[in-house]
Backbone as JSON, one array per atom type, in Angstrom:
{
  "sequence": "XXXXXXXXXXXXXXXXXXXXXXXXXXXXXXXXXXXXXXXXXXXXXXXXXXXXXXXXXXXXXXXXXXXXXXXXXXXXXXXXXXXXXXXXXXXXXXXXXXXXXXXXXXXXXXXXXXXXXXXXXXXXXXXXXXXXXXXXXXXXXXXXXXXXXXXXXXXXXXXXXXXXXXXXXXXXXXXXX",
  "N": [[74.91, 161.71, 127.92], [74.34, 159.06, 128.69], [71.76, 158.76, 127.71], [72.23, 158.8, 124.98], [73.6, 156.44, 124.58], [71.58, 154.65, 125.21], [69.68, 155.25, 123.2], [71.18, 154.58, 120.9], [71.53, 151.85, 121.45], [68.89, 150.88, 121.31], [68.33, 151.57, 118.68], [70.14, 149.91, 117.37], [69.12, 147.37, 118.12], [66.61, 147.42, 116.79], [67.48, 147.51, 114.09], [68.93, 145.09, 113.84], [66.91, 143.25, 114.45], [65.13, 143.73, 112.33], [66.47, 142.88, 110.03], [66.15, 140.29, 109.14], [64.08, 137.69, 108.05], [64.23, 135.13, 108.77], [63.97, 132.56, 111.11], [65.77, 131.76, 113.91], [66.66, 129.09, 116.06], [67.11, 127.19, 119.18], [67.09, 124.6, 118.44], [68.4, 124.48, 116.08], [67.23, 124.99, 113.68], [66.51, 126.79, 110.62], [64.1, 127.95, 109.64], [62.07, 129.81, 107.52], [59.46, 131.37, 108.61], [57.67, 133.02, 107.39], [57.3, 132.1, 104.77], [57.16, 129.36, 104.98], [54.82, 127.51, 106.45], [53.34, 125.24, 107.03], [53.25, 121.68, 107.67], [53.13, 118.38, 106.38], [52.73, 114.99, 107.16], [52.69, 112.03, 105.86], [51.21, 108.78, 106.5], [53.56, 106.49, 107.53], [54.66, 103.35, 106.29], [54.92, 99.99, 107.21], [57.03, 98.27, 105.51], [58.15, 95.8, 105.57], [56.96, 94.03, 107.32], [57.84, 92.91, 109.77], [58.6, 93.3, 113.29], [57.18, 95.27, 115.96], [53.51, 95.29, 115.98], [52.23, 97.85, 115.71], [54.22, 99.51, 114.83], [54.76, 101.23, 112.54], [52.7, 103.12, 112.69], [53.29, 104.25, 115.2], [55.75, 105.37, 114.62], [55.09, 107.34, 112.73], [53.32, 109.05, 114.14], [55.09, 109.83, 116.17], [57.0, 111.2, 114.73], [55.55, 113.44, 113.82], [54.86, 114.61, 116.29], [57.47, 115.3, 117.12], [58.24, 117.3, 115.35], [56.25, 119.14, 115.92], [56.87, 119.9, 118.47], [59.26, 121.19, 118.2], [59.14, 123.17, 116.25], [57.28, 125.98, 114.79], [55.5, 125.17, 112.94], [52.42, 124.32, 111.41], [50.66, 121.31, 111.59], [49.26, 119.69, 108.88], [46.8, 117.69, 107.05], [47.48, 117.02, 104.35], [49.47, 118.17, 101.53], [51.31, 120.03, 102.75], [53.66, 122.73, 103.32], [56.13, 121.64, 103.86], [56.72, 118.32, 103.22], [56.43, 114.94, 104.13], [56.92, 111.45, 103.56], [57.03, 107.85, 103.47], [58.56, 104.7, 104.49], [59.11, 101.92, 106.78], [61.87, 100.18, 106.16], [63.59, 98.27, 106.97], [64.1, 95.97, 109.59], [66.02, 94.53, 111.76], [67.57, 91.99, 113.68], [70.61, 91.19, 114.94], [73.58, 89.28, 115.9], [76.27, 90.81, 117.73], [78.49, 90.51, 119.29], [80.57, 87.84, 120.5], [80.38, 85.8, 123.33], [82.46, 84.09, 125.54], [81.94, 80.86, 126.82], [83.52, 79.79, 128.72], [83.97, 77.24, 129.09], [85.04, 74.02, 127.89], [83.21, 72.21, 127.2], [80.84, 73.45, 126.77], [79.07, 75.48, 124.42], [80.2, 78.58, 122.98], [78.44, 81.68, 123.43], [76.15, 84.31, 122.39], [77.12, 87.49, 123.07], [76.17, 90.08, 122.82], [73.42, 91.64, 121.28], [72.07, 93.29, 118.44], [69.56, 95.49, 117.54], [68.46, 96.83, 114.6], [66.93, 99.48, 112.8], [65.71, 100.65, 109.77], [64.64, 103.48, 108.01], [63.01, 104.58, 105.17], [62.88, 107.69, 103.72], [61.0, 110.15, 102.08], [61.3, 113.42, 101.37], [59.78, 116.48, 100.7], [60.27, 119.75, 100.02], [58.35, 122.28, 99.4], [58.77, 124.99, 99.14], [61.54, 125.42, 98.94], [62.85, 123.74, 96.66], [65.42, 122.63, 96.28], [66.16, 121.64, 98.75], [64.83, 119.31, 99.11], [64.7, 115.71, 99.45], [65.42, 112.17, 99.06], [65.99, 109.46, 100.92], [67.59, 106.84, 102.95], [67.33, 106.43, 106.48], [69.07, 105.3, 109.32], [69.3, 103.55, 112.39], [70.46, 102.02, 115.51], [70.19, 99.88, 118.38], [71.59, 98.22, 121.2], [71.4, 95.11, 123.1], [71.73, 92.86, 125.81], [71.6, 89.53, 125.5], [71.96, 87.62, 127.43], [70.95, 88.49, 129.77], [68.46, 89.39, 129.35], [65.46, 89.23, 127.16], [64.59, 89.78, 123.71], [61.87, 90.31, 123.43], [61.31, 91.41, 125.94], [62.63, 93.86, 126.03], [62.1, 95.1, 123.65], [60.17, 97.18, 123.1], [61.3, 99.41, 124.42], [63.77, 99.6, 123.1], [62.98, 100.1, 120.47], [61.73, 102.62, 120.82], [63.98, 104.12, 121.67], [65.5, 103.97, 119.32], [63.82, 105.18, 117.47], [63.7, 107.84, 118.45], [66.31, 108.7, 117.91], [66.21, 108.46, 115.11], [64.18, 110.37, 114.5], [65.52, 112.72, 115.27], [67.7, 112.72, 113.42], [66.33, 112.89, 110.95], [64.92, 115.28, 111.24], [67.1, 117.1, 111.5], [68.26, 116.78, 108.95], [66.23, 117.72, 107.3], [65.28, 120.33, 108.13], [67.32, 121.68, 109.35], [69.49, 121.15, 107.88], [72.03, 119.91, 108.39]],
  "CA": [[75.72, 160.65, 127.41], [73.63, 157.84, 128.91], [70.61, 158.68, 126.82], [72.72, 158.56, 123.69], [73.85, 155.0, 124.58], [70.27, 153.96, 125.18], [69.12, 155.44, 121.89], [71.97, 153.77, 120.01], [71.25, 150.45, 121.73], [67.53, 150.57, 120.77], [68.44, 151.56, 117.21], [70.84, 148.68, 116.94], [68.2, 146.31, 118.31], [65.59, 147.44, 115.7], [68.12, 147.14, 112.85], [69.23, 143.63, 113.83], [65.66, 142.6, 114.41], [64.45, 143.92, 111.05], [67.28, 142.46, 108.97], [66.03, 138.91, 108.74], [62.84, 136.97, 108.24], [64.57, 133.75, 109.14], [63.87, 132.36, 112.54], [66.83, 130.84, 114.41], [66.22, 128.46, 117.38], [68.05, 126.37, 119.83], [67.05, 123.26, 117.79], [69.2, 124.52, 114.89], [66.44, 125.18, 112.4], [66.45, 128.1, 110.0], [62.88, 127.99, 108.9], [61.46, 131.13, 107.33], [58.02, 131.17, 108.92], [56.83, 133.84, 106.48], [56.97, 131.33, 103.58], [56.91, 127.95, 105.36], [53.86, 127.6, 107.55], [52.69, 123.99, 107.35], [53.97, 120.42, 107.42], [52.3, 117.2, 106.31], [53.47, 113.77, 107.31], [51.84, 110.91, 105.47], [51.43, 107.56, 107.28], [54.66, 105.66, 107.15], [54.22, 102.02, 106.11], [55.86, 98.93, 107.56], [57.17, 97.55, 104.28], [58.74, 94.46, 105.76], [56.08, 93.17, 108.06], [58.35, 92.46, 111.04], [58.62, 94.3, 114.34], [55.85, 95.41, 116.68], [52.47, 95.48, 115.01], [51.87, 99.22, 115.51], [55.5, 100.28, 114.7], [54.65, 102.33, 111.51], [51.86, 104.2, 113.25], [54.01, 104.85, 116.26], [56.81, 106.22, 113.99], [54.45, 108.48, 112.08], [52.84, 109.95, 115.19], [56.22, 110.36, 116.85], [57.64, 112.25, 113.85], [54.69, 114.61, 113.84], [55.11, 115.2, 117.57], [58.89, 115.79, 117.16], [58.22, 118.59, 114.61], [55.35, 120.08, 116.6], [57.54, 120.38, 119.72], [60.5, 121.99, 117.88], [58.9, 124.25, 115.3], [55.98, 126.62, 114.88], [54.77, 124.73, 111.79], [51.11, 123.73, 111.65], [50.51, 120.01, 110.98], [48.08, 119.55, 108.06], [46.61, 116.36, 106.58], [48.33, 116.83, 103.16], [49.92, 119.34, 100.82], [52.01, 121.02, 103.55], [54.83, 123.36, 102.68], [57.13, 120.57, 104.02], [55.98, 117.05, 103.11], [57.2, 113.66, 104.46], [56.31, 110.18, 103.4], [58.05, 106.8, 103.48], [58.26, 103.47, 105.17], [60.11, 101.23, 107.48], [62.36, 99.28, 105.15], [64.47, 97.2, 107.59], [64.05, 95.66, 111.03], [66.92, 93.42, 111.8], [68.24, 91.69, 114.92], [71.77, 90.39, 114.65], [74.58, 89.23, 116.97], [77.34, 91.79, 117.56], [79.69, 90.07, 120.02], [80.46, 86.54, 121.0], [80.89, 85.67, 124.69], [83.02, 82.78, 125.84], [81.28, 80.14, 127.86], [84.53, 79.44, 129.71], [84.06, 75.78, 129.22], [85.29, 73.32, 126.68], [82.07, 71.36, 126.86], [79.62, 74.3, 126.46], [79.34, 76.36, 123.23], [80.13, 80.05, 123.2], [77.17, 82.35, 123.16], [76.11, 85.67, 121.89], [77.25, 88.46, 124.2], [75.48, 91.29, 122.5], [72.57, 91.59, 120.09], [71.78, 94.61, 117.93], [68.38, 95.76, 116.76], [68.62, 97.94, 113.68], [65.79, 99.88, 112.05], [65.98, 101.59, 108.66], [63.41, 104.13, 107.51], [63.19, 105.25, 103.88], [62.14, 108.96, 103.82], [60.92, 111.08, 100.98], [61.02, 114.76, 101.95], [59.6, 117.47, 99.67], [60.16, 121.12, 100.48], [57.7, 122.98, 98.26], [59.24, 126.35, 99.05], [62.91, 125.33, 98.49], [62.98, 122.4, 96.08], [66.78, 122.11, 96.43], [66.33, 121.03, 100.09], [64.11, 118.06, 99.09], [65.58, 114.54, 99.37], [64.88, 110.83, 99.28], [67.15, 108.7, 101.42], [67.3, 106.05, 104.1], [67.93, 106.8, 107.86], [69.19, 104.04, 110.04], [69.91, 103.63, 113.74], [70.47, 100.78, 116.18], [70.32, 99.8, 119.88], [72.06, 96.89, 121.61], [70.96, 94.55, 124.32], [72.5, 91.65, 126.28], [70.66, 88.38, 125.54], [72.23, 86.73, 128.61], [70.21, 89.05, 130.93], [67.08, 89.7, 128.9], [65.07, 88.73, 125.86], [64.15, 90.84, 122.82], [60.5, 90.64, 123.79], [61.24, 92.19, 127.19], [63.22, 95.14, 125.81], [61.85, 95.59, 122.31], [59.5, 98.52, 123.03], [62.26, 100.42, 124.81], [64.75, 99.71, 122.04], [62.31, 100.76, 119.29], [61.59, 103.99, 121.22], [65.28, 104.74, 121.61], [65.93, 104.06, 117.89], [62.95, 106.16, 116.79], [64.14, 109.2, 118.87], [67.5, 108.99, 117.12], [65.81, 108.66, 113.74], [63.48, 111.66, 114.43], [66.52, 113.76, 115.32], [68.42, 112.76, 112.18], [65.42, 113.37, 109.91], [64.66, 116.68, 111.57], [68.32, 117.81, 111.16], [68.44, 116.77, 107.47], [65.09, 118.45, 106.61], [65.07, 121.76, 108.46], [68.58, 122.29, 109.81], [70.45, 120.8, 106.8], [73.34, 119.64, 108.95]],
  "C": [[75.0, 159.3, 127.55], [72.45, 157.69, 127.98], [71.02, 158.37, 125.4], [73.01, 157.02, 123.54], [72.55, 154.22, 124.49], [69.61, 154.07, 123.8], [69.87, 154.6, 120.85], [71.7, 152.27, 120.15], [69.91, 150.05, 121.18], [67.58, 150.61, 119.24], [69.07, 150.31, 116.7], [69.87, 147.46, 117.0], [67.15, 146.25, 117.14], [66.23, 147.08, 114.35], [68.39, 145.68, 112.77], [67.95, 142.87, 113.77], [64.95, 142.65, 113.07], [65.22, 143.37, 109.86], [66.97, 141.05, 108.44], [64.58, 138.42, 108.99], [63.05, 135.53, 108.64], [64.58, 133.62, 110.65], [64.91, 131.37, 112.96], [66.35, 130.31, 115.78], [67.32, 127.65, 117.91], [68.08, 124.97, 119.21], [67.87, 123.26, 116.49], [68.5, 124.75, 113.6], [66.65, 126.64, 111.91], [65.27, 128.19, 109.1], [62.4, 129.44, 108.76], [59.96, 130.94, 107.48], [57.08, 132.06, 108.1], [56.46, 133.08, 105.26], [56.69, 129.92, 103.88], [56.06, 127.96, 106.61], [53.31, 126.22, 107.98], [53.63, 122.81, 107.05], [52.91, 119.31, 107.35], [53.15, 116.0, 106.34], [52.5, 112.6, 107.04], [52.14, 109.68, 106.37], [52.54, 106.74, 106.71], [54.18, 104.19, 107.17], [55.32, 101.07, 106.54], [56.01, 98.04, 106.33], [57.68, 96.14, 104.4], [57.93, 93.5, 106.58], [56.54, 92.64, 109.42], [58.37, 93.59, 112.02], [57.28, 94.37, 115.03], [54.75, 95.76, 115.71], [52.06, 96.98, 114.72], [53.09, 100.17, 115.26], [55.38, 101.43, 113.7], [53.81, 103.44, 112.05], [52.57, 104.95, 114.34], [55.12, 105.81, 115.7], [56.18, 107.49, 113.42], [54.02, 109.49, 113.11], [54.02, 110.59, 115.96], [56.93, 111.4, 116.06], [56.86, 113.52, 113.85], [54.89, 115.32, 115.13], [56.47, 115.88, 117.71], [58.89, 117.16, 116.52], [57.32, 119.59, 115.32], [56.04, 120.69, 117.84], [58.71, 121.31, 119.39], [60.32, 123.08, 116.85], [57.54, 124.87, 115.59], [55.07, 126.22, 113.66], [53.43, 124.07, 112.22], [51.04, 122.41, 110.91], [49.19, 119.99, 110.19], [48.0, 118.16, 107.49], [47.47, 116.07, 105.33], [48.61, 118.15, 102.52], [50.57, 120.46, 101.76], [53.15, 121.63, 102.78], [56.01, 122.41, 102.78], [56.31, 119.26, 104.03], [56.9, 115.82, 103.34], [56.31, 112.49, 104.1], [57.44, 109.13, 103.39], [57.61, 105.55, 104.13], [59.41, 102.9, 105.88], [60.6, 100.13, 106.6], [63.28, 98.16, 105.68], [64.23, 97.15, 109.08], [64.75, 94.41, 111.26], [67.51, 93.25, 113.2], [69.39, 90.75, 114.58], [72.78, 90.38, 115.81], [75.71, 90.2, 116.67], [78.66, 91.3, 118.25], [79.46, 88.61, 120.53], [81.04, 86.51, 122.41], [81.38, 84.24, 124.89], [82.22, 82.19, 126.96], [82.21, 79.8, 128.97], [84.65, 77.97, 129.9], [84.31, 75.09, 127.89], [84.12, 72.4, 126.27], [80.77, 72.2, 126.54], [80.05, 75.27, 125.26], [79.41, 77.8, 123.7], [78.81, 80.6, 122.83], [77.26, 83.73, 122.62], [76.17, 86.59, 123.09], [76.49, 89.73, 124.02], [74.66, 91.13, 121.22], [72.25, 93.06, 119.71], [70.44, 94.6, 117.16], [68.57, 97.03, 115.89], [67.31, 98.18, 112.86], [66.17, 100.91, 111.01], [64.63, 102.19, 108.19], [63.78, 104.91, 106.24], [62.33, 106.51, 103.91], [62.18, 109.69, 102.52], [60.43, 112.43, 101.59], [60.93, 115.75, 100.72], [59.39, 118.86, 100.34], [59.63, 121.92, 99.33], [58.16, 124.41, 98.1], [60.63, 126.4, 98.53], [63.16, 123.91, 97.95], [64.38, 121.78, 96.21], [67.0, 121.37, 97.76], [65.62, 119.64, 100.11], [65.12, 116.88, 98.9], [64.77, 113.26, 99.47], [66.06, 109.97, 99.69], [66.74, 107.85, 102.66], [67.97, 106.67, 105.36], [67.94, 105.48, 108.61], [69.81, 104.25, 111.39], [69.72, 102.29, 114.41], [70.5, 100.94, 117.7], [70.73, 98.39, 120.19], [71.42, 96.46, 122.91], [71.75, 93.3, 124.6], [71.52, 90.49, 126.4], [70.91, 87.43, 126.76], [71.42, 87.21, 129.85], [68.75, 89.34, 130.57], [66.76, 89.13, 127.55], [64.64, 89.97, 125.03], [62.74, 91.27, 123.15], [60.35, 91.57, 125.04], [61.75, 93.6, 127.01], [62.89, 95.8, 124.48], [61.18, 96.94, 122.27], [60.42, 99.62, 123.39], [63.32, 100.65, 123.72], [64.19, 100.43, 120.83], [62.14, 102.26, 119.64], [62.87, 104.74, 121.15], [65.78, 104.97, 120.19], [65.11, 105.13, 117.2], [63.34, 107.62, 117.22], [65.35, 109.64, 118.13], [67.15, 109.28, 115.62], [65.08, 110.05, 113.58], [64.51, 112.79, 114.4], [67.27, 113.87, 114.0], [67.57, 113.28, 111.01], [65.15, 114.88, 110.07], [65.94, 117.54, 111.15], [68.54, 117.88, 109.61], [67.42, 117.65, 106.79], [65.16, 119.92, 106.88], [66.36, 122.41, 109.05], [69.71, 122.1, 108.79], [71.85, 120.67, 107.33], [73.94, 118.48, 108.26]]
}
C-alpha cells in the first residue's frame, strides 16, 4: 500500500512538472524561459536636464540590476527578447504641506516637500507583442525642509523613488499586474 502511494506521488509530480513551460517565481513573473532568454535595456536619457548629474545612468544600471536579480534573463547590449528604452521626463520638487509659524509676525513655512520623478518607458516584448507598451511611471518621496535640505537628502530620495519605479516597471512588463 505504501509503495502504491509513493508511485502515485512520483507520477503526479512528473505530470505536474511536465505540464508547463512557464516558470513561476516569488517575484510574480510568468516568463517562459524557453522562448524569452534575453533582455536589452538601452541607456535612459535625462530629457529635462535637472536632478543629479548621473541620474539617467544610475537609473539604467539599476533597472538592469533589478531584472538580473529577479529573472534568469541574460542582459544583452541590444535586440533582446525584451527591450526597454526611455527617459526621465520629470524631476519636480514641490511643497505639499504648510506649517504654521505660530506667530503673527513670522510667515508660515513649508512643512513638507515632495520630490517627484517621472520616467517614460518604451517596452517591446518581441515574443508577445501584445505585452508591449509605452507609458510613464511616476513615484515620489517626501522630506521635511525644516530639518534638512534637498541637497542633504536628494541621493537617498532618488534611490527610494528609483526602487519603486523599478518595481512598477518590472510588474508591468513581466508580471502584467
